[in-house]
C-alpha positions in Angstrom: -0.3 0.2 -0.1 1.7 3.4 -1.1 -0.3 5.6 0.2 -4.6 6.3 0.8 -7.4 9.0 1.1 -9.9 9.5 3.5 -13.2 10.6 2.0 -15.8 9.6 -0.6 -15.5 7.8 -3.9 -16.0 11.2 -6.4 -13.2 13.3 -8.3 -12.0 15.9 -5.4 -11.2 12.9 -3.4 -9.3 11.3 -5.8 -7.7 14.3 -7.0 -5.9 14.4 -3.7 -4.7 11.2 -3.5 -3.0 11.5 -7.3 -1.4 15.2 -6.4 0.7 12.8 -4.0 1.3 10.2 -5.9 2.1 12.0 -8.5 4.6 14.1 -6.5 6.2 11.0 -5.3 6.4 9.0 -8.4 5.6 11.4 -11.4 6.7 8.9 -14.5 4.8 5.5 -13.5 2.2 3.9 -15.1 -1.4 3.7 -13.6 -3.4 0.5 -13.5 -6.9 1.4 -13.1 -10.5 0.1 -13.4 -13.0 2.4 -15.4 -13.6 4.5 -13.2 -14.8 7.3 -15.3 -12.8 9.7 -12.8 -9.3 7.8 -13.6 -9.4 8.7 -17.5 -9.9 12.6 -16.5 -7.3 12.9 -14.2 -4.8 11.2 -14.9 -2.4 11.9 -18.6 -3.0 9.3 -21.4 0.3 8.4 -21.8 0.0 7.3 -18.0 -2.8 5.0 -17.6 -3.6 1.2 -18.1 -7.6 1.3 -17.6 -8.5 -2.7 -17.2 -10.0 -4.9 -14.7 -7.0 -7.6 -15.0 -4.5 -5.9 -12.8 -6.5 -4.8 -10.2 -8.1 -7.9 -8.3 -5.4 -7.6 -5.9 -6.1 -3.6 -4.4 -9.6 -4.9 -4.4 -8.6 -7.8 -2.3 -6.3 -5.6 0.2 -8.8 -2.9 0.7 -11.7 -5.5 1.5 -9.1 -7.1 4.0 -8.7 -4.2 5.5 -12.3 -3.6 6.2 -12.3 -6.9 7.6 -10.0 -7.1 9.9 -10.2 -3.5 11.4 -13.9 -3.3 13.0 -14.0 0.5 12.7 -14.2 0.5 8.8 -17.4 -2.0 9.1 -20.8 0.1 9.1 -21.5 3.2 11.1 -23.7 1.0 13.2 -21.1 -1.4 14.5 -17.9 0.6 15.6 -16.8 3.5 13.5 -14.5 6.0 14.9 -15.6 9.5 13.2 -11.7 11.2 13.9 -9.5 11.4 10.7 -6.5 10.5 13.4 -7.8 7.3 14.9 -8.3 5.9 11.3 -5.0 7.0 10.6 -3.5 5.6 13.6 -5.4 2.2 12.7 -3.7 1.8 9.7 -0.5 2.6 11.2 
């Protein structure tokens, strides 16, 4: 896991994540699924859109949600503080 961004699954949240990644890794090829905001933010020369390479990322997200109770539904156990989410992931 290189980086992550807390927020909604929208273009604004993705732009924050992408700007940090692009500063650290400017010459990287991004493998992404067909979510519409990827191709509007990432330059065409840096993106490969396919579901074939995204299964490990989706698996990581699934494992994170499974093992950390606070990422389950809000009706169970969720911390509203970003600091607590940061500490849990660390």
